[in-house]
N, CA, C and O atoms as a Maestro MAE file, in Angstrom:
{
 s_m_m2io_version
 :::
 2.0.0
}

f_m_ct {
 s_m_title
 :::
 protein
 m_atom[308] {
  # First column is atom index #
  i_m_mmod_type
  r_m_x_coord
  r_m_y_coord
  r_m_z_coord
  i_m_residue_number
  s_m_chain_name
  s_m_pdb_residue_name
  s_m_pdb_atom_name
  i_m_atomic_number
  :::
  1 25 25.596 14.837 44.766 1 A "MET " " N  " 7
  2 3 25.129 15.150 45.864 1 A "MET " " CA " 6
  3 2 25.912 14.538 47.024 1 A "MET " " C  " 6
  4 15 25.799 14.998 48.160 1 A "MET " " O  " 8
  5 25 26.566 13.683 46.793 2 A "GLN " " N  " 7
  6 3 27.423 13.727 47.805 2 A "GLN " " CA " 6
  7 2 28.307 15.053 48.411 2 A "GLN " " C  " 6
  8 15 28.085 15.394 49.573 2 A "GLN " " O  " 8
  9 25 29.419 15.869 47.514 3 A "VAL " " N  " 7
  10 3 29.764 16.708 47.740 3 A "VAL " " CA " 6
  11 2 29.095 17.867 48.473 3 A "VAL " " C  " 6
  12 15 29.518 18.583 49.380 3 A "VAL " " O  " 8
  13 25 27.711 17.844 47.702 4 A "ILE " " N  " 7
  14 3 26.994 18.955 48.052 4 A "ILE " " CA " 6
  15 2 26.763 18.734 49.913 4 A "ILE " " C  " 6
  16 15 26.965 19.447 50.896 4 A "ILE " " O  " 8
  17 25 26.529 18.112 49.808 5 A "GLU " " N  " 7
  18 3 26.428 16.855 51.734 5 A "GLU " " CA " 6
  19 2 27.303 17.427 52.334 5 A "GLU " " C  " 6
  20 15 27.073 18.347 53.118 5 A "GLU " " O  " 8
  21 25 28.555 16.943 52.046 6 A "TYR " " N  " 7
  22 3 29.704 16.918 52.751 6 A "TYR " " CA " 6
  23 2 30.132 18.734 52.802 6 A "TYR " " C  " 6
  24 15 30.776 19.192 53.746 6 A "TYR " " O  " 8
  25 25 29.750 19.424 51.874 7 A "LEU " " N  " 7
  26 3 29.962 20.867 52.295 7 A "LEU " " CA " 6
  27 2 28.925 21.183 52.686 7 A "LEU " " C  " 6
  28 15 28.806 20.162 53.363 7 A "LEU " " O  " 8
  29 25 27.921 21.764 52.899 8 A "HIS " " N  " 7
  30 3 26.980 21.779 53.639 8 A "HIS " " CA " 6
  31 2 27.011 20.454 55.226 8 A "HIS " " C  " 6
  32 15 26.011 20.375 55.939 8 A "HIS " " O  " 8
  33 25 27.752 19.937 55.396 9 A "ALA " " N  " 7
  34 3 28.023 19.541 56.951 9 A "ALA " " CA " 6
  35 2 29.521 20.420 57.424 9 A "ALA " " C  " 6
  36 15 29.739 20.663 58.611 9 A "ALA " " O  " 8
  37 25 30.352 20.781 56.471 10 A "TYR " " N  " 7
  38 3 31.827 21.498 56.969 10 A "TYR " " CA " 6
  39 2 31.440 22.507 57.069 10 A "TYR " " C  " 6
  40 15 32.193 22.995 57.912 10 A "TYR " " O  " 8
  41 25 30.351 23.667 56.641 11 A "LYS " " N  " 7
  42 3 30.351 24.871 55.753 11 A "LYS " " CA " 6
  43 2 30.741 26.031 56.857 11 A "LYS " " C  " 6
  44 15 30.389 27.208 56.775 11 A "LYS " " O  " 8
  45 25 31.450 25.519 57.786 12 A "PHE " " N  " 7
  46 3 31.817 26.609 58.747 12 A "PHE " " CA " 6
  47 2 33.148 26.310 58.774 12 A "PHE " " C  " 6
  48 15 33.809 27.338 58.925 12 A "PHE " " O  " 8
  49 25 33.938 25.135 58.672 13 A "LYS " " N  " 7
  50 3 35.222 25.122 58.489 13 A "LYS " " CA " 6
  51 2 36.269 23.932 57.636 13 A "LYS " " C  " 6
  52 15 37.161 23.201 58.067 13 A "LYS " " O  " 8
  53 25 35.582 24.166 55.965 14 A "LEU " " N  " 7
  54 3 36.101 23.613 54.624 14 A "LEU " " CA " 6
  55 2 37.471 24.177 54.691 14 A "LEU " " C  " 6
  56 15 37.818 25.034 55.504 14 A "LEU " " O  " 8
  57 25 38.005 23.799 54.050 15 A "ASN " " N  " 7
  58 3 39.585 24.347 53.855 15 A "ASN " " CA " 6
  59 2 39.559 23.329 52.350 15 A "ASN " " C  " 6
  60 15 38.839 22.428 51.919 15 A "ASN " " O  " 8
  61 25 40.641 23.981 51.938 16 A "VAL " " N  " 7
  62 3 40.704 23.066 50.505 16 A "VAL " " CA " 6
  63 2 41.241 21.908 50.550 16 A "VAL " " C  " 6
  64 15 40.732 20.966 49.942 16 A "VAL " " O  " 8
  65 25 42.307 21.783 51.243 17 A "ALA " " N  " 7
  66 3 43.445 19.801 51.382 17 A "ALA " " CA " 6
  67 2 41.935 18.974 51.784 17 A "ALA " " C  " 6
  68 15 41.560 17.978 51.165 17 A "ALA " " O  " 8
  69 25 41.013 19.713 53.160 18 A "ASP " " N  " 7
  70 3 40.068 18.610 53.463 18 A "ASP " " CA " 6
  71 2 39.604 18.690 52.257 18 A "ASP " " C  " 6
  72 15 40.275 18.106 51.407 18 A "ASP " " O  " 8
  73 25 38.637 19.246 51.900 19 A "PHE " " N  " 7
  74 3 38.533 19.010 50.391 19 A "PHE " " CA " 6
  75 2 38.631 18.199 49.463 19 A "PHE " " C  " 6
  76 15 37.792 17.315 49.289 19 A "PHE " " O  " 8
  77 25 39.722 18.371 48.674 20 A "ILE " " N  " 7
  78 3 40.339 17.561 47.583 20 A "ILE " " CA " 6
  79 2 40.725 16.353 48.488 20 A "ILE " " C  " 6
  80 15 41.410 15.594 47.804 20 A "ILE " " O  " 8
  81 25 40.498 15.677 50.246 21 A "LYS " " N  " 7
  82 3 40.730 14.853 50.184 21 A "LYS " " CA " 6
  83 2 39.436 14.435 50.898 21 A "LYS " " C  " 6
  84 15 39.684 13.537 51.702 21 A "LYS " " O  " 8
  85 25 38.489 14.689 50.883 22 A "PHE " " N  " 7
  86 3 37.246 14.281 50.781 22 A "PHE " " CA " 6
  87 2 37.229 13.781 49.059 22 A "PHE " " C  " 6
  88 15 36.979 12.583 48.922 22 A "PHE " " O  " 8
  89 25 37.408 14.371 48.075 23 A "ILE " " N  " 7
  90 3 36.885 14.110 46.555 23 A "ILE " " CA " 6
  91 2 38.511 13.088 46.223 23 A "ILE " " C  " 6
  92 15 38.983 12.775 45.130 23 A "ILE " " O  " 8
  93 25 38.975 12.818 47.451 24 A "GLU " " N  " 7
  94 3 39.940 12.067 47.176 24 A "GLU " " CA " 6
  95 2 39.899 10.475 47.263 24 A "GLU " " C  " 6
  96 15 40.286 9.678 46.409 24 A "GLU " " O  " 8
  97 25 39.343 10.215 48.491 25 A "ASP " " N  " 7
  98 3 38.841 9.228 48.751 25 A "ASP " " CA " 6
  99 2 37.797 8.830 48.985 25 A "ASP " " C  " 6
  100 15 37.542 7.697 49.393 25 A "ASP " " O  " 8
  101 25 36.733 10.040 48.675 26 A "GLU " " N  " 7
  102 3 35.165 9.159 48.766 26 A "GLU " " CA " 6
  103 2 34.186 9.346 47.829 26 A "GLU " " C  " 6
  104 15 32.991 9.056 47.892 26 A "GLU " " O  " 8
  105 25 35.126 10.112 46.524 27 A "VAL " " N  " 7
  106 3 34.142 10.640 45.971 27 A "VAL " " CA " 6
  107 2 34.802 9.308 44.315 27 A "VAL " " C  " 6
  108 15 34.270 8.408 43.667 27 A "VAL " " O  " 8
  109 25 35.942 9.872 44.333 28 A "ILE " " N  " 7
  110 3 36.710 9.308 42.830 28 A "ILE " " CA " 6
  111 2 36.598 7.765 43.407 28 A "ILE " " C  " 6
  112 15 36.499 6.943 42.496 28 A "ILE " " O  " 8
  113 25 36.595 7.294 44.532 29 A "PRO " " N  " 7
  114 3 36.535 5.721 43.876 29 A "PRO " " CA " 6
  115 2 34.890 5.236 44.115 29 A "PRO " " C  " 6
  116 15 34.639 4.056 44.360 29 A "PRO " " O  " 8
  117 25 33.987 6.099 44.034 30 A "THR " " N  " 7
  118 3 32.446 5.188 43.831 30 A "THR " " CA " 6
  119 2 32.312 5.696 42.582 30 A "THR " " C  " 6
  120 15 31.271 5.374 42.010 30 A "THR " " O  " 8
  121 25 33.264 6.584 41.835 31 A "LEU " " N  " 7
  122 3 32.912 7.123 40.430 31 A "LEU " " CA " 6
  123 2 34.019 5.081 39.679 31 A "LEU " " C  " 6
  124 15 34.172 4.931 38.467 31 A "LEU " " O  " 8
  125 25 34.367 4.329 40.362 32 A "GLU " " N  " 7
  126 3 34.760 2.956 39.858 32 A "GLU " " CA " 6
  127 2 36.357 2.964 39.320 32 A "GLU " " C  " 6
  128 15 36.938 1.917 39.031 32 A "GLU " " O  " 8
  129 25 37.199 4.748 39.195 33 A "ILE " " N  " 7
  130 3 37.929 4.565 38.505 33 A "ILE " " CA " 6
  131 2 38.952 3.744 39.710 33 A "ILE " " C  " 6
  132 15 38.880 3.723 40.939 33 A "ILE " " O  " 8
  133 25 39.870 3.129 38.787 34 A "GLU " " N  " 7
  134 3 40.843 2.454 40.254 34 A "GLU " " CA " 6
  135 2 42.019 2.712 39.799 34 A "GLU " " C  " 6
  136 15 42.692 1.702 40.004 34 A "GLU " " O  " 8
  137 25 42.690 3.564 39.256 35 A "GLU " " N  " 7
  138 3 44.069 4.202 39.184 35 A "GLU " " CA " 6
  139 2 43.851 5.453 40.080 35 A "GLU " " C  " 6
  140 15 42.981 6.225 39.676 35 A "GLU " " O  " 8
  141 25 44.542 5.803 41.312 36 A "LYS " " N  " 7
  142 3 45.154 6.992 41.958 36 A "LYS " " CA " 6
  143 2 44.988 7.665 41.125 36 A "LYS " " C  " 6
  144 15 45.579 7.541 40.052 36 A "LYS " " O  " 8
  145 25 43.737 8.997 41.491 37 A "ILE " " N  " 7
  146 3 43.886 10.427 40.722 37 A "ILE " " CA " 6
  147 2 43.538 11.307 41.880 37 A "ILE " " C  " 6
  148 15 42.523 11.391 42.571 37 A "ILE " " O  " 8
  149 25 44.993 12.107 41.887 38 A "SER " " N  " 7
  150 3 45.066 13.738 42.444 38 A "SER " " CA " 6
  151 2 44.212 14.481 42.313 38 A "SER " " C  " 6
  152 15 43.182 13.824 42.159 38 A "SER " " O  " 8
  153 25 44.028 15.435 42.283 39 A "ILE " " N  " 7
  154 3 43.509 17.134 42.377 39 A "ILE " " CA " 6
  155 2 44.236 18.356 42.930 39 A "ILE " " C  " 6
  156 15 44.620 18.615 44.071 39 A "ILE " " O  " 8
  157 25 44.331 19.213 41.474 40 A "LEU " " N  " 7
  158 3 45.233 20.292 42.604 40 A "LEU " " CA " 6
  159 2 44.183 21.233 43.118 40 A "LEU " " C  " 6
  160 15 43.057 21.346 42.635 40 A "LEU " " O  " 8
  161 25 44.529 21.714 43.861 41 A "CYS " " N  " 7
  162 3 44.361 22.911 44.831 41 A "CYS " " CA " 6
  163 2 43.652 24.744 43.612 41 A "CYS " " C  " 6
  164 15 43.125 25.797 43.971 41 A "CYS " " O  " 8
  165 25 44.043 24.221 42.279 42 A "SER " " N  " 7
  166 3 43.595 25.318 41.874 42 A "SER " " CA " 6
  167 2 42.726 24.784 40.698 42 A "SER " " C  " 6
  168 15 42.358 25.534 39.795 42 A "SER " " O  " 8
  169 25 42.435 23.562 40.738 43 A "THR " " N  " 7
  170 3 41.008 22.844 40.860 43 A "THR " " CA " 6
  171 2 39.540 22.285 41.458 43 A "THR " " C  " 6
  172 15 38.386 22.144 41.054 43 A "THR " " O  " 8
  173 25 40.514 22.000 42.979 44 A "ALA " " N  " 7
  174 3 38.863 22.133 44.119 44 A "ALA " " CA " 6
  175 2 38.638 23.492 43.967 44 A "ALA " " C  " 6
  176 15 37.456 23.825 44.061 44 A "ALA " " O  " 8
  177 25 39.873 24.827 43.649 45 A "ARG " " N  " 7
  178 3 39.096 26.383 43.972 45 A "ARG " " CA " 6
  179 2 38.354 26.902 42.819 45 A "ARG " " C  " 6
  180 15 37.649 27.907 42.736 45 A "ARG " " O  " 8
  181 25 38.612 26.145 42.078 46 A "GLU " " N  " 7
  182 3 37.916 25.875 40.874 46 A "GLU " " CA " 6
  183 2 36.247 25.454 40.940 46 A "GLU " " C  " 6
  184 15 35.336 26.274 40.821 46 A "GLU " " O  " 8
  185 25 36.083 24.097 41.141 47 A "TRP " " N  " 7
  186 3 35.051 23.932 41.746 47 A "TRP " " CA " 6
  187 2 34.186 24.451 42.851 47 A "TRP " " C  " 6
  188 15 32.961 24.561 42.791 47 A "TRP " " O  " 8
  189 25 34.977 24.768 43.900 48 A "LEU " " N  " 7
  190 3 34.199 25.677 44.823 48 A "LEU " " CA " 6
  191 2 33.343 26.760 44.348 48 A "LEU " " C  " 6
  192 15 32.128 26.928 44.447 48 A "LEU " " O  " 8
  193 25 34.193 27.399 43.853 49 A "HIS " " N  " 7
  194 3 33.672 28.539 43.150 49 A "HIS " " CA " 6
  195 2 32.094 28.323 41.999 49 A "HIS " " C  " 6
  196 15 31.181 29.124 41.800 49 A "HIS " " O  " 8
  197 25 32.274 27.159 41.529 50 A "MET " " N  " 7
  198 3 31.202 26.918 40.234 50 A "MET " " CA " 6
  199 2 30.081 26.744 41.494 50 A "MET " " C  " 6
  200 15 29.130 27.516 41.614 50 A "MET " " O  " 8
  201 25 30.276 25.890 42.188 51 A "LEU " " N  " 7
  202 3 29.703 25.972 43.441 51 A "LEU " " CA " 6
  203 2 28.868 27.127 44.066 51 A "LEU " " C  " 6
  204 15 27.804 27.092 44.683 51 A "LEU " " O  " 8
  205 25 29.313 27.694 43.874 52 A "ASP " " N  " 7
  206 3 29.147 29.596 44.570 52 A "ASP " " CA " 6
  207 2 29.396 29.478 46.392 52 A "ASP " " C  " 6
  208 15 28.697 29.648 47.391 52 A "ASP " " O  " 8
  209 25 30.374 29.207 46.187 53 A "TRP " " N  " 7
  210 3 31.183 29.107 47.506 53 A "TRP " " CA " 6
  211 2 32.062 30.188 47.777 53 A "TRP " " C  " 6
  212 15 32.888 29.944 46.897 53 A "TRP " " O  " 8
  213 25 32.539 31.305 48.402 54 A "LYS " " N  " 7
  214 3 33.367 32.605 48.338 54 A "LYS " " CA " 6
  215 2 34.042 32.158 49.840 54 A "LYS " " C  " 6
  216 15 33.591 31.761 50.914 54 A "LYS " " O  " 8
  217 25 35.213 32.419 49.349 55 A "TYR " " N  " 7
  218 3 36.949 31.863 50.062 55 A "TYR " " CA " 6
  219 2 36.363 33.449 50.637 55 A "TYR " " C  " 6
  220 15 35.982 34.402 49.958 55 A "TYR " " O  " 8
  221 25 36.422 33.365 51.580 56 A "LYS " " N  " 7
  222 3 37.203 34.623 53.050 56 A "LYS " " CA " 6
  223 2 38.388 34.748 52.967 56 A "LYS " " C  " 6
  224 15 38.987 33.728 53.309 56 A "LYS " " O  " 8
  225 25 39.206 35.823 52.559 57 A "ASP " " N  " 7
  226 3 40.656 35.420 53.505 57 A "ASP " " CA " 6
  227 2 41.010 36.042 54.903 57 A "ASP " " C  " 6
  228 15 42.204 35.911 55.173 57 A "ASP " " O  " 8
  229 25 40.284 36.669 55.830 58 A "HIS " " N  " 7
  230 3 40.661 36.802 56.986 58 A "HIS " " CA " 6
  231 2 39.634 35.706 57.445 58 A "HIS " " C  " 6
  232 15 38.975 36.050 58.426 58 A "HIS " " O  " 8
  233 25 39.460 34.913 57.126 59 A "SER " " N  " 7
  234 3 38.893 33.468 58.438 59 A "SER " " CA " 6
  235 2 39.925 32.114 57.931 59 A "SER " " C  " 6
  236 15 39.423 31.023 57.660 59 A "SER " " O  " 8
  237 25 41.291 32.344 57.857 60 A "LYS " " N  " 7
  238 3 41.908 31.035 58.148 60 A "LYS " " CA " 6
  239 2 41.740 30.294 57.070 60 A "LYS " " C  " 6
  240 15 41.505 29.110 57.308 60 A "LYS " " O  " 8
  241 25 41.795 30.690 55.671 61 A "ASN " " N  " 7
  242 3 41.616 29.815 54.204 61 A "ASN " " CA " 6
  243 2 39.925 28.722 55.161 61 A "ASN " " C  " 6
  244 15 39.889 27.561 55.567 61 A "ASN " " O  " 8
  245 25 39.355 29.300 55.164 62 A "ILE " " N  " 7
  246 3 38.219 28.531 55.201 62 A "ILE " " CA " 6
  247 2 37.297 29.189 54.060 62 A "ILE " " C  " 6
  248 15 37.619 30.325 53.714 62 A "ILE " " O  " 8
  249 25 36.237 28.623 53.467 63 A "TYR " " N  " 7
  250 3 35.237 28.530 52.300 63 A "TYR " " CA " 6
  251 2 33.934 28.410 53.050 63 A "TYR " " C  " 6
  252 15 33.797 27.480 53.846 63 A "TYR " " O  " 8
  253 25 32.544 29.665 52.768 64 A "PHE " " N  " 7
  254 3 32.269 29.841 53.388 64 A "PHE " " CA " 6
  255 2 31.256 29.604 52.008 64 A "PHE " " C  " 6
  256 15 31.665 29.509 50.851 64 A "PHE " " O  " 8
  257 25 29.490 29.522 52.565 65 A "ASP " " N  " 7
  258 3 28.181 28.861 51.671 65 A "ASP " " CA " 6
  259 2 27.542 30.627 51.226 65 A "ASP " " C  " 6
  260 15 26.812 31.231 52.012 65 A "ASP " " O  " 8
  261 25 27.929 31.169 50.017 66 A "GLY " " N  " 7
  262 3 27.522 32.139 49.176 66 A "GLY " " CA " 6
  263 2 26.578 32.642 49.967 66 A "GLY " " C  " 6
  264 15 26.704 33.671 50.631 66 A "GLY " " O  " 8
  265 25 24.948 31.456 49.896 67 A "HIS " " N  " 7
  266 3 23.929 32.027 50.445 67 A "HIS " " CA " 6
  267 2 23.605 32.471 51.515 67 A "HIS " " C  " 6
  268 15 23.897 31.794 52.501 67 A "HIS " " O  " 8
  269 25 22.833 33.863 51.720 68 A "GLU " " N  " 7
  270 3 22.680 33.977 53.594 68 A "GLU " " CA " 6
  271 2 21.400 32.982 53.539 68 A "GLU " " C  " 6
  272 15 20.507 32.712 52.736 68 A "GLU " " O  " 8
  273 25 21.829 32.565 54.910 69 A "ARG " " N  " 7
  274 3 20.557 31.697 55.406 69 A "ARG " " CA " 6
  275 2 19.237 32.608 56.061 69 A "ARG " " C  " 6
  276 15 19.544 33.634 56.668 69 A "ARG " " O  " 8
  277 25 18.244 32.362 55.982 70 A "GLU " " N  " 7
  278 3 17.004 33.201 56.734 70 A "GLU " " CA " 6
  279 2 17.329 33.945 58.016 70 A "GLU " " C  " 6
  280 15 17.335 35.110 58.414 70 A "GLU " " O  " 8
  281 25 17.575 32.835 58.435 71 A "ASP " " N  " 7
  282 3 17.467 32.792 60.266 71 A "ASP " " CA " 6
  283 2 18.786 33.773 60.386 71 A "ASP " " C  " 6
  284 15 18.664 34.270 61.505 71 A "ASP " " O  " 8
  285 25 19.943 34.277 59.809 72 A "VAL " " N  " 7
  286 3 20.892 35.122 59.896 72 A "VAL " " CA " 6
  287 2 19.911 36.125 59.786 72 A "VAL " " C  " 6
  288 15 19.187 36.567 60.678 72 A "VAL " " O  " 8
  289 25 19.975 36.492 58.389 73 A "VAL " " N  " 7
  290 3 19.084 37.544 57.509 73 A "VAL " " CA " 6
  291 2 18.398 37.981 58.729 73 A "VAL " " C  " 6
  292 15 18.647 39.162 58.967 73 A "VAL " " O  " 8
  293 25 17.454 37.311 59.761 74 A "ALA " " N  " 7
  294 3 16.795 37.443 59.920 74 A "ALA " " CA " 6
  295 2 17.158 38.502 61.676 74 A "ALA " " C  " 6
  296 15 16.708 39.469 62.291 74 A "ALA " " O  " 8
  297 25 18.223 37.482 61.778 75 A "ASP " " N  " 7
  298 3 18.931 38.197 62.955 75 A "ASP " " CA " 6
  299 2 19.769 39.477 63.407 75 A "ASP " " C  " 6
  300 15 19.964 39.865 64.559 75 A "ASP " " O  " 8
  301 25 20.172 39.982 62.326 76 A "LYS " " N  " 7
  302 3 21.298 40.416 61.794 76 A "LYS " " CA " 6
  303 2 20.175 42.090 61.429 76 A "LYS " " C  " 6
  304 15 20.675 43.112 60.959 76 A "LYS " " O  " 8
  305 25 18.671 41.952 61.790 77 A "GLN " " N  " 7
  306 3 18.209 42.854 61.137 77 A "GLN " " CA " 6
  307 2 17.083 43.239 62.034 77 A "GLN " " C  " 6
  308 15 16.331 44.162 61.720 77 A "GLN " " O  " 8
  :::
 }
 m_bond[307] {
  # First column is bond index #
  i_m_from
  i_m_to
  i_m_order
  :::
  1 1 2 1
  2 2 3 1
  3 3 4 2
  4 3 5 1
  5 5 6 1
  6 6 7 1
  7 7 8 2
  8 7 9 1
  9 9 10 1
  10 10 11 1
  11 11 12 2
  12 11 13 1
  13 13 14 1
  14 14 15 1
  15 15 16 2
  16 15 17 1
  17 17 18 1
  18 18 19 1
  19 19 20 2
  20 19 21 1
  21 21 22 1
  22 22 23 1
  23 23 24 2
  24 23 25 1
  25 25 26 1
  26 26 27 1
  27 27 28 2
  28 27 29 1
  29 29 30 1
  30 30 31 1
  31 31 32 2
  32 31 33 1
  33 33 34 1
  34 34 35 1
  35 35 36 2
  36 35 37 1
  37 37 38 1
  38 38 39 1
  39 39 40 2
  40 39 41 1
  41 41 42 1
  42 42 43 1
  43 43 44 2
  44 43 45 1
  45 45 46 1
  46 46 47 1
  47 47 48 2
  48 47 49 1
  49 49 50 1
  50 50 51 1
  51 51 52 2
  52 51 53 1
  53 53 54 1
  54 54 55 1
  55 55 56 2
  56 55 57 1
  57 57 58 1
  58 58 59 1
  59 59 60 2
  60 59 61 1
  61 61 62 1
  62 62 63 1
  63 63 64 2
  64 63 65 1
  65 65 66 1
  66 66 67 1
  67 67 68 2
  68 67 69 1
  69 69 70 1
  70 70 71 1
  71 71 72 2
  72 71 73 1
  73 73 74 1
  74 74 75 1
  75 75 76 2
  76 75 77 1
  77 77 78 1
  78 78 79 1
  79 79 80 2
  80 79 81 1
  81 81 82 1
  82 82 83 1
  83 83 84 2
  84 83 85 1
  85 85 86 1
  86 86 87 1
  87 87 88 2
  88 87 89 1
  89 89 90 1
  90 90 91 1
  91 91 92 2
  92 91 93 1
  93 93 94 1
  94 94 95 1
  95 95 96 2
  96 95 97 1
  97 97 98 1
  98 98 99 1
  99 99 100 2
  100 99 101 1
  101 101 102 1
  102 102 103 1
  103 103 104 2
  104 103 105 1
  105 105 106 1
  106 106 107 1
  107 107 108 2
  108 107 109 1
  109 109 110 1
  110 110 111 1
  111 111 112 2
  112 111 113 1
  113 113 114 1
  114 114 115 1
  115 115 116 2
  116 115 117 1
  117 117 118 1
  118 118 119 1
  119 119 120 2
  120 119 121 1
  121 121 122 1
  122 122 123 1
  123 123 124 2
  124 123 125 1
  125 125 126 1
  126 126 127 1
  127 127 128 2
  128 127 129 1
  129 129 130 1
  130 130 131 1
  131 131 132 2
  132 131 133 1
  133 133 134 1
  134 134 135 1
  135 135 136 2
  136 135 137 1
  137 137 138 1
  138 138 139 1
  139 139 140 2
  140 139 141 1
  141 141 142 1
  142 142 143 1
  143 143 144 2
  144 143 145 1
  145 145 146 1
  146 146 147 1
  147 147 148 2
  148 147 149 1
  149 149 150 1
  150 150 151 1
  151 151 152 2
  152 151 153 1
  153 153 154 1
  154 154 155 1
  155 155 156 2
  156 155 157 1
  157 157 158 1
  158 158 159 1
  159 159 160 2
  160 159 161 1
  161 161 162 1
  162 162 163 1
  163 163 164 2
  164 163 165 1
  165 165 166 1
  166 166 167 1
  167 167 168 2
  168 167 169 1
  169 169 170 1
  170 170 171 1
  171 171 172 2
  172 171 173 1
  173 173 174 1
  174 174 175 1
  175 175 176 2
  176 175 177 1
  177 177 178 1
  178 178 179 1
  179 179 180 2
  180 179 181 1
  181 181 182 1
  182 182 183 1
  183 183 184 2
  184 183 185 1
  185 185 186 1
  186 186 187 1
  187 187 188 2
  188 187 189 1
  189 189 190 1
  190 190 191 1
  191 191 192 2
  192 191 193 1
  193 193 194 1
  194 194 195 1
  195 195 196 2
  196 195 197 1
  197 197 198 1
  198 198 199 1
  199 199 200 2
  200 199 201 1
  201 201 202 1
  202 202 203 1
  203 203 204 2
  204 203 205 1
  205 205 206 1
  206 206 207 1
  207 207 208 2
  208 207 209 1
  209 209 210 1
  210 210 211 1
  211 211 212 2
  212 211 213 1
  213 213 214 1
  214 214 215 1
  215 215 216 2
  216 215 217 1
  217 217 218 1
  218 218 219 1
  219 219 220 2
  220 219 221 1
  221 221 222 1
  222 222 223 1
  223 223 224 2
  224 223 225 1
  225 225 226 1
  226 226 227 1
  227 227 228 2
  228 227 229 1
  229 229 230 1
  230 230 231 1
  231 231 232 2
  232 231 233 1
  233 233 234 1
  234 234 235 1
  235 235 236 2
  236 235 237 1
  237 237 238 1
  238 238 239 1
  239 239 240 2
  240 239 241 1
  241 241 242 1
  242 242 243 1
  243 243 244 2
  244 243 245 1
  245 245 246 1
  246 246 247 1
  247 247 248 2
  248 247 249 1
  249 249 250 1
  250 250 251 1
  251 251 252 2
  252 251 253 1
  253 253 254 1
  254 254 255 1
  255 255 256 2
  256 255 257 1
  257 257 258 1
  258 258 259 1
  259 259 260 2
  260 259 261 1
  261 261 262 1
  262 262 263 1
  263 263 264 2
  264 263 265 1
  265 265 266 1
  266 266 267 1
  267 267 268 2
  268 267 269 1
  269 269 270 1
  270 270 271 1
  271 271 272 2
  272 271 273 1
  273 273 274 1
  274 274 275 1
  275 275 276 2
  276 275 277 1
  277 277 278 1
  278 278 279 1
  279 279 280 2
  280 279 281 1
  281 281 282 1
  282 282 283 1
  283 283 284 2
  284 283 285 1
  285 285 286 1
  286 286 287 1
  287 287 288 2
  288 287 289 1
  289 289 290 1
  290 290 291 1
  291 291 292 2
  292 291 293 1
  293 293 294 1
  294 294 295 1
  295 295 296 2
  296 295 297 1
  297 297 298 1
  298 298 299 1
  299 299 300 2
  300 299 301 1
  301 301 302 1
  302 302 303 1
  303 303 304 2
  304 303 305 1
  305 305 306 1
  306 306 307 1
  307 307 308 2
  :::
 }
}
């Protein structure tokens, strides 16, 4: 739940480095793991992909939510 809230809060300015920092600094400590754990960029990208976030190459390394909001779809029409 904590990860989903973070993703929605940063949905238009999310990059892999910030996502990794959030996981390492905020999520892993809540799991009561005492040793310092790092995750790879490829792991973070895979997690984002599994959560249906799409990488937009033309957007300067930013990930976007793969679902279209209703208000955006209505505005385009």
